[in-house]
C-alpha positions in Angstrom: -254.3 170.9 -39.7 -256.4 174.0 -40.2 -259.3 174.2 -42.6 -257.5 176.6 -44.8 -254.4 174.4 -45.3 -256.7 171.4 -45.9 -258.6 173.3 -48.6 -255.3 174.4 -50.2 -254.0 170.9 -50.2 -257.1 169.5 -51.8 -257.3 172.2 -54.5 -253.6 171.8 -55.5 -254.0 168.5 -57.3 -252.8 167.9 -60.8 -255.3 169.2 -63.4 -255.0 167.0 -66.4 -257.0 169.0 -68.9 -254.9 172.1 -68.3 -251.7 170.0 -68.5 -252.8 168.3 -71.7 -253.6 171.6 -73.3 -250.2 173.0 -72.3 -248.4 170.0 -73.7 -250.3 170.1 -77.0 -249.6 173.8 -77.5 -246.0 173.2 -76.7 -245.7 170.3 -79.2 -247.6 172.1 -81.9 -245.6 175.3 -81.5 -242.4 173.3 -81.7 -243.4 171.0 -84.6 -245.4 173.5 -86.6 -244.3 177.1 -85.9 -246.4 178.5 -88.8 -249.4 177.9 -86.5 -248.5 181.3 -84.9 -248.2 183.1 -88.2 -250.7 185.1 -90.2 -251.8 184.4 -93.8 -248.8 186.5 -95.1 -246.4 184.3 -93.1 -245.5 187.0 -90.6 -245.6 186.4 -86.9 -249.0 187.0 -85.4 -248.1 188.5 -82.0 -251.7 188.5 -80.6 -252.2 184.8 -81.5 -248.8 183.9 -80.1 -249.4 185.8 -76.9 -252.7 184.1 -76.3 -251.3 180.7 -77.0 -248.3 181.3 -74.7 -250.7 182.5 -72.0 -252.8 179.4 -72.4 -249.6 177.2 -72.3 -248.3 179.0 -69.2 -251.6 178.8 -67.4 -251.9 175.2 -68.4 -248.5 174.2 -67.1 -248.9 176.2 -63.8 -252.4 174.8 -63.0 -251.7 171.5 -64.7 -248.9 170.5 -62.3 -251.0 171.5 -59.3 -249.6 174.9 -58.3 -252.2 177.4 -57.2 -250.9 180.9 -56.5 -251.9 182.7 -53.3 -252.6 186.1 -54.8 -256.0 186.4 -56.4 -254.8 188.1 -59.6 -252.1 185.4 -60.2 -254.5 182.7 -59.2 -256.9 183.8 -62.0 -254.2 184.4 -64.6 -252.8 180.9 -64.1 -256.1 179.0 -63.6 -257.7 176.4 -65.7 -260.4 178.9 -66.7 -257.8 181.3 -67.8 -256.3 178.6 -70.0 -259.7 178.0 -71.6 -260.2 181.8 -72.1 -256.8 182.1 -73.7 -257.4 179.1 -76.0 -260.8 180.6 -77.0 -259.1 184.0 -77.8 -256.4 182.2 -79.8 -259.1 180.3 -81.8 -261.0 183.6 -82.4 -257.8 185.3 -83.6 -257.0 182.4 -85.9 -260.5 182.5 -87.4 -260.2 186.2 -88.1 -257.3 185.5 -90.6 
């Protein structure tokens, strides 16, 4: 086993915080869709996009998949999940 494959194997474990965030976003979006609406009741596309990005990154990283390409690795990392959640919270607070 090479050092690179060993490093890939150890870094591709389940990441529970990301998976939990993705599951919570999925459930809240399903049970309470007005979460992604603005004060007027219209869809807030920026908020929805950031929540969907956080959910996607959370599921991808949460199940232990780590993409090989650096750009994809960053877009679907645990850190990207946190950044997208912070962006969603910021956009929600602007309303």
